[in-house]
mmJSON file of the N, C-alpha and C atoms, coordinates in Angstrom:
{"data_MODEL":{"atom_site":{
"group_PDB":["ATOM","ATOM","ATOM","ATOM","ATOM","ATOM","ATOM","ATOM","ATOM","ATOM","ATOM","ATOM","ATOM","ATOM","ATOM","ATOM","ATOM","ATOM","ATOM","ATOM","ATOM","ATOM","ATOM","ATOM","ATOM","ATOM","ATOM","ATOM","ATOM","ATOM","ATOM","ATOM","ATOM","ATOM","ATOM","ATOM","ATOM","ATOM","ATOM","ATOM","ATOM","ATOM","ATOM","ATOM","ATOM","ATOM","ATOM","ATOM","ATOM","ATOM","ATOM","ATOM","ATOM","ATOM","ATOM","ATOM","ATOM","ATOM","ATOM","ATOM","ATOM","ATOM","ATOM","ATOM","ATOM","ATOM","ATOM","ATOM","ATOM","ATOM","ATOM","ATOM","ATOM","ATOM","ATOM","ATOM","ATOM","ATOM","ATOM","ATOM","ATOM","ATOM","ATOM","ATOM","ATOM","ATOM","ATOM","ATOM","ATOM","ATOM","ATOM","ATOM","ATOM","ATOM","ATOM","ATOM","ATOM","ATOM","ATOM","ATOM","ATOM","ATOM","ATOM","ATOM","ATOM","ATOM","ATOM","ATOM","ATOM","ATOM","ATOM","ATOM","ATOM","ATOM","ATOM","ATOM","ATOM","ATOM","ATOM","ATOM","ATOM","ATOM","ATOM","ATOM","ATOM","ATOM","ATOM","ATOM","ATOM","ATOM","ATOM","ATOM","ATOM","ATOM","ATOM","ATOM","ATOM","ATOM","ATOM","ATOM","ATOM","ATOM","ATOM","ATOM","ATOM","ATOM","ATOM","ATOM","ATOM","ATOM","ATOM","ATOM","ATOM","ATOM","ATOM","ATOM","ATOM","ATOM","ATOM","ATOM","ATOM","ATOM","ATOM","ATOM","ATOM","ATOM","ATOM","ATOM","ATOM","ATOM","ATOM"],
"id":[1,2,3,4,5,6,7,8,9,10,11,12,13,14,15,16,17,18,19,20,21,22,23,24,25,26,27,28,29,30,31,32,33,34,35,36,37,38,39,40,41,42,43,44,45,46,47,48,49,50,51,52,53,54,55,56,57,58,59,60,61,62,63,64,65,66,67,68,69,70,71,72,73,74,75,76,77,78,79,80,81,82,83,84,85,86,87,88,89,90,91,92,93,94,95,96,97,98,99,100,101,102,103,104,105,106,107,108,109,110,111,112,113,114,115,116,117,118,119,120,121,122,123,124,125,126,127,128,129,130,131,132,133,134,135,136,137,138,139,140,141,142,143,144,145,146,147,148,149,150,151,152,153,154,155,156,157,158,159,160,161,162,163,164,165,166,167,168,169,170,171],
"type_symbol":["N","C","C","N","C","C","N","C","C","N","C","C","N","C","C","N","C","C","N","C","C","N","C","C","N","C","C","N","C","C","N","C","C","N","C","C","N","C","C","N","C","C","N","C","C","N","C","C","N","C","C","N","C","C","N","C","C","N","C","C","N","C","C","N","C","C","N","C","C","N","C","C","N","C","C","N","C","C","N","C","C","N","C","C","N","C","C","N","C","C","N","C","C","N","C","C","N","C","C","N","C","C","N","C","C","N","C","C","N","C","C","N","C","C","N","C","C","N","C","C","N","C","C","N","C","C","N","C","C","N","C","C","N","C","C","N","C","C","N","C","C","N","C","C","N","C","C","N","C","C","N","C","C","N","C","C","N","C","C","N","C","C","N","C","C","N","C","C","N","C","C"],
"label_atom_id":["N","CA","C","N","CA","C","N","CA","C","N","CA","C","N","CA","C","N","CA","C","N","CA","C","N","CA","C","N","CA","C","N","CA","C","N","CA","C","N","CA","C","N","CA","C","N","CA","C","N","CA","C","N","CA","C","N","CA","C","N","CA","C","N","CA","C","N","CA","C","N","CA","C","N","CA","C","N","CA","C","N","CA","C","N","CA","C","N","CA","C","N","CA","C","N","CA","C","N","CA","C","N","CA","C","N","CA","C","N","CA","C","N","CA","C","N","CA","C","N","CA","C","N","CA","C","N","CA","C","N","CA","C","N","CA","C","N","CA","C","N","CA","C","N","CA","C","N","CA","C","N","CA","C","N","CA","C","N","CA","C","N","CA","C","N","CA","C","N","CA","C","N","CA","C","N","CA","C","N","CA","C","N","CA","C","N","CA","C","N","CA","C","N","CA","C","N","CA","C"],
"label_alt_id":[null,null,null,null,null,null,null,null,null,null,null,null,null,null,null,null,null,null,null,null,null,null,null,null,null,null,null,null,null,null,null,null,null,null,null,null,null,null,null,null,null,null,null,null,null,null,null,null,null,null,null,null,null,null,null,null,null,null,null,null,null,null,null,null,null,null,null,null,null,null,null,null,null,null,null,null,null,null,null,null,null,null,null,null,null,null,null,null,null,null,null,null,null,null,null,null,null,null,null,null,null,null,null,null,null,null,null,null,null,null,null,null,null,null,null,null,null,null,null,null,null,null,null,null,null,null,null,null,null,null,null,null,null,null,null,null,null,null,null,null,null,null,null,null,null,null,null,null,null,null,null,null,null,null,null,null,null,null,null,null,null,null,null,null,null,null,null,null,null,null,null],
"label_comp_id":["MET","MET","MET","ALA","ALA","ALA","ALA","ALA","ALA","LYS","LYS","LYS","THR","THR","THR","PRO","PRO","PRO","PRO","PRO","PRO","GLU","GLU","GLU","SER","SER","SER","PRO","PRO","PRO","ILE","ILE","ILE","GLU","GLU","GLU","TRP","TRP","TRP","CYS","CYS","CYS","GLN","GLN","GLN","ARG","ARG","ARG","MET","MET","MET","GLN","GLN","GLN","ASP","ASP","ASP","ASN","ASN","ASN","ALA","ALA","ALA","LYS","LYS","LYS","ASP","ASP","ASP","GLY","GLY","GLY","ALA","ALA","ALA","GLU","GLU","GLU","ALA","ALA","ALA","MET","MET","MET","THR","THR","THR","TYR","TYR","TYR","PHE","PHE","PHE","SER","SER","SER","LEU","LEU","LEU","LYS","LYS","LYS","GLU","GLU","GLU","ARG","ARG","ARG","TRP","TRP","TRP","VAL","VAL","VAL","GLY","GLY","GLY","ILE","ILE","ILE","ILE","ILE","ILE","ALA","ALA","ALA","GLU","GLU","GLU","ALA","ALA","ALA","ASN","ASN","ASN","LYS","LYS","LYS","LEU","LEU","LEU","ARG","ARG","ARG","SER","SER","SER","LYS","LYS","LYS","GLN","GLN","GLN","VAL","VAL","VAL","LYS","LYS","LYS","ASN","ASN","ASN","GLN","GLN","GLN","SER","SER","SER","PRO","PRO","PRO"],
"label_asym_id":["A","A","A","A","A","A","A","A","A","A","A","A","A","A","A","A","A","A","A","A","A","A","A","A","A","A","A","A","A","A","A","A","A","A","A","A","A","A","A","A","A","A","A","A","A","A","A","A","A","A","A","A","A","A","A","A","A","A","A","A","A","A","A","A","A","A","A","A","A","A","A","A","A","A","A","A","A","A","A","A","A","A","A","A","A","A","A","A","A","A","A","A","A","A","A","A","A","A","A","A","A","A","A","A","A","A","A","A","A","A","A","A","A","A","A","A","A","A","A","A","A","A","A","A","A","A","A","A","A","A","A","A","A","A","A","A","A","A","A","A","A","A","A","A","A","A","A","A","A","A","A","A","A","A","A","A","A","A","A","A","A","A","A","A","A","A","A","A","A","A","A"],
"label_entity_id":["1","1","1","1","1","1","1","1","1","1","1","1","1","1","1","1","1","1","1","1","1","1","1","1","1","1","1","1","1","1","1","1","1","1","1","1","1","1","1","1","1","1","1","1","1","1","1","1","1","1","1","1","1","1","1","1","1","1","1","1","1","1","1","1","1","1","1","1","1","1","1","1","1","1","1","1","1","1","1","1","1","1","1","1","1","1","1","1","1","1","1","1","1","1","1","1","1","1","1","1","1","1","1","1","1","1","1","1","1","1","1","1","1","1","1","1","1","1","1","1","1","1","1","1","1","1","1","1","1","1","1","1","1","1","1","1","1","1","1","1","1","1","1","1","1","1","1","1","1","1","1","1","1","1","1","1","1","1","1","1","1","1","1","1","1","1","1","1","1","1","1"],
"label_seq_id":[1,1,1,2,2,2,3,3,3,4,4,4,5,5,5,6,6,6,7,7,7,8,8,8,9,9,9,10,10,10,11,11,11,12,12,12,13,13,13,14,14,14,15,15,15,16,16,16,17,17,17,18,18,18,19,19,19,20,20,20,21,21,21,22,22,22,23,23,23,24,24,24,25,25,25,26,26,26,27,27,27,28,28,28,29,29,29,30,30,30,31,31,31,32,32,32,33,33,33,34,34,34,35,35,35,36,36,36,37,37,37,38,38,38,39,39,39,40,40,40,41,41,41,42,42,42,43,43,43,44,44,44,45,45,45,46,46,46,47,47,47,48,48,48,49,49,49,50,50,50,51,51,51,52,52,52,53,53,53,54,54,54,55,55,55,56,56,56,57,57,57],
"pdbx_PDB_ins_code":[null,null,null,null,null,null,null,null,null,null,null,null,null,null,null,null,null,null,null,null,null,null,null,null,null,null,null,null,null,null,null,null,null,null,null,null,null,null,null,null,null,null,null,null,null,null,null,null,null,null,null,null,null,null,null,null,null,null,null,null,null,null,null,null,null,null,null,null,null,null,null,null,null,null,null,null,null,null,null,null,null,null,null,null,null,null,null,null,null,null,null,null,null,null,null,null,null,null,null,null,null,null,null,null,null,null,null,null,null,null,null,null,null,null,null,null,null,null,null,null,null,null,null,null,null,null,null,null,null,null,null,null,null,null,null,null,null,null,null,null,null,null,null,null,null,null,null,null,null,null,null,null,null,null,null,null,null,null,null,null,null,null,null,null,null,null,null,null,null,null,null],
"Cartn_x":[0.846,0.0,0.892,0.61,1.429,1.132,2.18,2.013,1.276,0.369,-0.365,0.499,0.466,1.173,0.199,0.694,-0.213,-0.722,-1.897,-2.419,-1.528,-1.546,-0.752,-1.411,-0.614,-1.16,-1.444,-2.279,-2.531,-1.246,-0.338,0.922,1.774,1.821,2.584,1.98,0.642,-0.032,0.304,0.226,0.545,1.99,2.903,4.308,4.493,3.824,3.933,3.365,2.217,1.615,2.503,3.118,4.04,5.236,5.777,6.928,6.586,5.328,4.901,4.197,4.251,3.556,4.111,3.233,3.618,4.354,4.085,4.742,4.85,5.482,5.711,4.436,3.456,2.194,1.474,1.466,0.826,1.596,2.913,3.734,3.459,3.339,3.082,1.71,0.74,-0.598,-0.542,0.158,0.279,1.135,2.147,2.957,2.086,1.251,0.363,-0.634,-1.179,-2.112,-1.415,-0.193,0.569,0.798,1.134,1.356,0.081,-1.059,-2.326,-2.579,-2.288,-2.447,-1.53,-0.304,0.632,0.02,-0.558,-1.186,-2.394,-3.223,-4.411,-4.017,-3.031,-2.593,-1.962,-1.166,-0.551,-1.635,-2.65,-3.747,-4.516,-4.778,-5.481,-4.675,-3.373,-2.521,-2.515,-2.506,-2.518,-3.835,-4.955,-6.251,-6.348,-5.826,-5.836,-5.011,-3.888,-3.034,-3.763,-4.507,-5.279,-6.354,-7.009,-8.053,-7.469,-6.303,-5.665,-5.314,-4.788,-4.441,-5.675,-6.788,-8.029,-8.638,-8.359,-8.915,-8.043,-6.819,-5.921,-6.41,-6.319,-6.771,-5.868],
"Cartn_y":[-1.178,0.0,1.241,2.167,3.376,4.336,5.014,5.992,7.21,7.734,8.931,10.151,11.028,12.291,13.298,14.15,15.136,16.107,16.666,17.604,18.841,19.412,20.601,21.823,22.659,23.884,24.881,25.877,26.888,27.585,27.82,28.485,27.579,26.292,25.349,25.251,25.242,25.18,26.41,27.587,28.823,28.802,28.319,28.262,27.324,26.166,25.207,25.8,26.469,27.09,28.214,28.97,30.04,29.456,28.365,27.72,27.18,26.772,26.194,27.196,28.463,29.492,29.573,29.921,30.022,31.317,32.367,33.652,34.444,35.598,36.412,36.937,37.269,37.783,36.712,35.495,34.401,34.116,34.114,33.886,34.963,36.208,37.297,37.17,36.674,36.453,35.447,34.336,33.332,33.837,34.636,35.235,36.136,36.965,37.863,37.07,36.01,35.165,34.513,34.046,33.437,34.442,35.677,36.708,36.993,36.963,37.156,36.008,34.772,33.621,33.743,34.199,34.386,35.35,36.447,37.417,36.861,36.107,35.51,34.524,33.698,32.707,33.384,34.43,35.168,35.788,36.38,36.99,35.936,34.793,33.709,33.203,33.07,32.624,33.634,34.927,35.967,35.925,35.78,35.696,34.448,33.338,32.093,32.239,32.926,33.151,33.984,34.998,35.828,34.98,34.079,33.238,32.332,31.766,30.868,31.641,32.856,33.678,34.024,34.303,34.651,33.455,32.244,31.045,30.535,31.024,30.576,31.116,30.301,30.766,31.832],
"Cartn_z":[0.0,0.0,0.0,-0.876,-0.996,0.154,0.593,1.659,1.111,1.918,1.508,1.722,0.752,0.921,1.518,2.396,2.998,1.93,2.161,1.165,1.048,-0.115,-0.402,0.265,0.892,1.472,0.349,0.612,-0.421,-0.885,0.036,-0.311,-1.195,-0.874,-1.705,-3.109,-3.17,-4.467,-5.3,-4.683,-5.405,-5.897,-5.057,-5.451,-6.637,-6.6,-7.708,-8.992,-8.872,-10.054,-10.58,-9.687,-10.096,-10.829,-10.305,-10.944,-12.335,-12.537,-13.81,-14.72,-14.369,-15.15,-16.568,-17.493,-18.9,-19.216,-18.415,-18.663,-17.357,-17.45,-16.268,-15.633,-16.456,-15.916,-15.096,-15.602,-14.864,-13.575,-13.656,-12.463,-11.421,-11.853,-10.923,-10.273,-11.019,-10.457,-9.315,-9.525,-8.467,-7.31,-7.595,-6.532,-5.659,-6.286,-5.539,-4.697,-5.286,-4.542,-3.352,-3.563,-2.465,-1.341,-1.695,-0.687,0.104,-0.566,0.153,1.12,0.684,1.577,2.787,2.57,3.692,4.702,4.225,5.111,5.838,5.122,5.728,6.822,6.546,7.525,8.736,8.509,9.618,10.502,9.878,10.644,11.432,10.823,11.514,12.701,12.529,13.634,14.768,14.421,15.438,16.23,15.524,16.19,17.053,16.542,17.315,18.587,18.482,19.644,20.702,20.266,21.204,21.891,21.148,21.733,22.793,22.529,23.495,24.764,24.611,25.769,26.585,25.905,26.613,27.325,26.867,27.481,28.622,28.741,29.811,31.141,32.214,33.543,34.105],
"occupancy":[1.0,1.0,1.0,1.0,1.0,1.0,1.0,1.0,1.0,1.0,1.0,1.0,1.0,1.0,1.0,1.0,1.0,1.0,1.0,1.0,1.0,1.0,1.0,1.0,1.0,1.0,1.0,1.0,1.0,1.0,1.0,1.0,1.0,1.0,1.0,1.0,1.0,1.0,1.0,1.0,1.0,1.0,1.0,1.0,1.0,1.0,1.0,1.0,1.0,1.0,1.0,1.0,1.0,1.0,1.0,1.0,1.0,1.0,1.0,1.0,1.0,1.0,1.0,1.0,1.0,1.0,1.0,1.0,1.0,1.0,1.0,1.0,1.0,1.0,1.0,1.0,1.0,1.0,1.0,1.0,1.0,1.0,1.0,1.0,1.0,1.0,1.0,1.0,1.0,1.0,1.0,1.0,1.0,1.0,1.0,1.0,1.0,1.0,1.0,1.0,1.0,1.0,1.0,1.0,1.0,1.0,1.0,1.0,1.0,1.0,1.0,1.0,1.0,1.0,1.0,1.0,1.0,1.0,1.0,1.0,1.0,1.0,1.0,1.0,1.0,1.0,1.0,1.0,1.0,1.0,1.0,1.0,1.0,1.0,1.0,1.0,1.0,1.0,1.0,1.0,1.0,1.0,1.0,1.0,1.0,1.0,1.0,1.0,1.0,1.0,1.0,1.0,1.0,1.0,1.0,1.0,1.0,1.0,1.0,1.0,1.0,1.0,1.0,1.0,1.0,1.0,1.0,1.0,1.0,1.0,1.0],
"B_iso_or_equiv":[0.0,0.0,0.0,0.0,0.0,0.0,0.0,0.0,0.0,0.0,0.0,0.0,0.0,0.0,0.0,0.0,0.0,0.0,0.0,0.0,0.0,0.0,0.0,0.0,0.0,0.0,0.0,0.0,0.0,0.0,0.0,0.0,0.0,0.0,0.0,0.0,0.0,0.0,0.0,0.0,0.0,0.0,0.0,0.0,0.0,0.0,0.0,0.0,0.0,0.0,0.0,0.0,0.0,0.0,0.0,0.0,0.0,0.0,0.0,0.0,0.0,0.0,0.0,0.0,0.0,0.0,0.0,0.0,0.0,0.0,0.0,0.0,0.0,0.0,0.0,0.0,0.0,0.0,0.0,0.0,0.0,0.0,0.0,0.0,0.0,0.0,0.0,0.0,0.0,0.0,0.0,0.0,0.0,0.0,0.0,0.0,0.0,0.0,0.0,0.0,0.0,0.0,0.0,0.0,0.0,0.0,0.0,0.0,0.0,0.0,0.0,0.0,0.0,0.0,0.0,0.0,0.0,0.0,0.0,0.0,0.0,0.0,0.0,0.0,0.0,0.0,0.0,0.0,0.0,0.0,0.0,0.0,0.0,0.0,0.0,0.0,0.0,0.0,0.0,0.0,0.0,0.0,0.0,0.0,0.0,0.0,0.0,0.0,0.0,0.0,0.0,0.0,0.0,0.0,0.0,0.0,0.0,0.0,0.0,0.0,0.0,0.0,0.0,0.0,0.0,0.0,0.0,0.0,0.0,0.0,0.0],
"pdbx_formal_charge":[null,null,null,null,null,null,null,null,null,null,null,null,null,null,null,null,null,null,null,null,null,null,null,null,null,null,null,null,null,null,null,null,null,null,null,null,null,null,null,null,null,null,null,null,null,null,null,null,null,null,null,null,null,null,null,null,null,null,null,null,null,null,null,null,null,null,null,null,null,null,null,null,null,null,null,null,null,null,null,null,null,null,null,null,null,null,null,null,null,null,null,null,null,null,null,null,null,null,null,null,null,null,null,null,null,null,null,null,null,null,null,null,null,null,null,null,null,null,null,null,null,null,null,null,null,null,null,null,null,null,null,null,null,null,null,null,null,null,null,null,null,null,null,null,null,null,null,null,null,null,null,null,null,null,null,null,null,null,null,null,null,null,null,null,null,null,null,null,null,null,null],
"auth_seq_id":[1,1,1,2,2,2,3,3,3,4,4,4,5,5,5,6,6,6,7,7,7,8,8,8,9,9,9,10,10,10,11,11,11,12,12,12,13,13,13,14,14,14,15,15,15,16,16,16,17,17,17,18,18,18,19,19,19,20,20,20,21,21,21,22,22,22,23,23,23,24,24,24,25,25,25,26,26,26,27,27,27,28,28,28,29,29,29,30,30,30,31,31,31,32,32,32,33,33,33,34,34,34,35,35,35,36,36,36,37,37,37,38,38,38,39,39,39,40,40,40,41,41,41,42,42,42,43,43,43,44,44,44,45,45,45,46,46,46,47,47,47,48,48,48,49,49,49,50,50,50,51,51,51,52,52,52,53,53,53,54,54,54,55,55,55,56,56,56,57,57,57],
"auth_comp_id":["MET","MET","MET","ALA","ALA","ALA","ALA","ALA","ALA","LYS","LYS","LYS","THR","THR","THR","PRO","PRO","PRO","PRO","PRO","PRO","GLU","GLU","GLU","SER","SER","SER","PRO","PRO","PRO","ILE","ILE","ILE","GLU","GLU","GLU","TRP","TRP","TRP","CYS","CYS","CYS","GLN","GLN","GLN","ARG","ARG","ARG","MET","MET","MET","GLN","GLN","GLN","ASP","ASP","ASP","ASN","ASN","ASN","ALA","ALA","ALA","LYS","LYS","LYS","ASP","ASP","ASP","GLY","GLY","GLY","ALA","ALA","ALA","GLU","GLU","GLU","ALA","ALA","ALA","MET","MET","MET","THR","THR","THR","TYR","TYR","TYR","PHE","PHE","PHE","SER","SER","SER","LEU","LEU","LEU","LYS","LYS","LYS","GLU","GLU","GLU","ARG","ARG","ARG","TRP","TRP","TRP","VAL","VAL","VAL","GLY","GLY","GLY","ILE","ILE","ILE","ILE","ILE","ILE","ALA","ALA","ALA","GLU","GLU","GLU","ALA","ALA","ALA","ASN","ASN","ASN","LYS","LYS","LYS","LEU","LEU","LEU","ARG","ARG","ARG","SER","SER","SER","LYS","LYS","LYS","GLN","GLN","GLN","VAL","VAL","VAL","LYS","LYS","LYS","ASN","ASN","ASN","GLN","GLN","GLN","SER","SER","SER","PRO","PRO","PRO"],
"auth_asym_id":["A","A","A","A","A","A","A","A","A","A","A","A","A","A","A","A","A","A","A","A","A","A","A","A","A","A","A","A","A","A","A","A","A","A","A","A","A","A","A","A","A","A","A","A","A","A","A","A","A","A","A","A","A","A","A","A","A","A","A","A","A","A","A","A","A","A","A","A","A","A","A","A","A","A","A","A","A","A","A","A","A","A","A","A","A","A","A","A","A","A","A","A","A","A","A","A","A","A","A","A","A","A","A","A","A","A","A","A","A","A","A","A","A","A","A","A","A","A","A","A","A","A","A","A","A","A","A","A","A","A","A","A","A","A","A","A","A","A","A","A","A","A","A","A","A","A","A","A","A","A","A","A","A","A","A","A","A","A","A","A","A","A","A","A","A","A","A","A","A","A","A"],
"auth_atom_id":["N","CA","C","N","CA","C","N","CA","C","N","CA","C","N","CA","C","N","CA","C","N","CA","C","N","CA","C","N","CA","C","N","CA","C","N","CA","C","N","CA","C","N","CA","C","N","CA","C","N","CA","C","N","CA","C","N","CA","C","N","CA","C","N","CA","C","N","CA","C","N","CA","C","N","CA","C","N","CA","C","N","CA","C","N","CA","C","N","CA","C","N","CA","C","N","CA","C","N","CA","C","N","CA","C","N","CA","C","N","CA","C","N","CA","C","N","CA","C","N","CA","C","N","CA","C","N","CA","C","N","CA","C","N","CA","C","N","CA","C","N","CA","C","N","CA","C","N","CA","C","N","CA","C","N","CA","C","N","CA","C","N","CA","C","N","CA","C","N","CA","C","N","CA","C","N","CA","C","N","CA","C","N","CA","C","N","CA","C","N","CA","C","N","CA","C","N","CA","C"],
"pdbx_PDB_model_num":[1,1,1,1,1,1,1,1,1,1,1,1,1,1,1,1,1,1,1,1,1,1,1,1,1,1,1,1,1,1,1,1,1,1,1,1,1,1,1,1,1,1,1,1,1,1,1,1,1,1,1,1,1,1,1,1,1,1,1,1,1,1,1,1,1,1,1,1,1,1,1,1,1,1,1,1,1,1,1,1,1,1,1,1,1,1,1,1,1,1,1,1,1,1,1,1,1,1,1,1,1,1,1,1,1,1,1,1,1,1,1,1,1,1,1,1,1,1,1,1,1,1,1,1,1,1,1,1,1,1,1,1,1,1,1,1,1,1,1,1,1,1,1,1,1,1,1,1,1,1,1,1,1,1,1,1,1,1,1,1,1,1,1,1,1,1,1,1,1,1,1]
}}}
């Protein structure tokens, strides 16, 4: 039985699509999307950290 590979993160997907882009404009589109995902994930982590602090006794 083959080992399952973990699912690709949105950032990994964007990077792969950027690497396989047909031209610079397409690569830049995926780069911009990746940067937005980085920001979204950073914001989610920050909010999650605040929730954990608020739940601590």
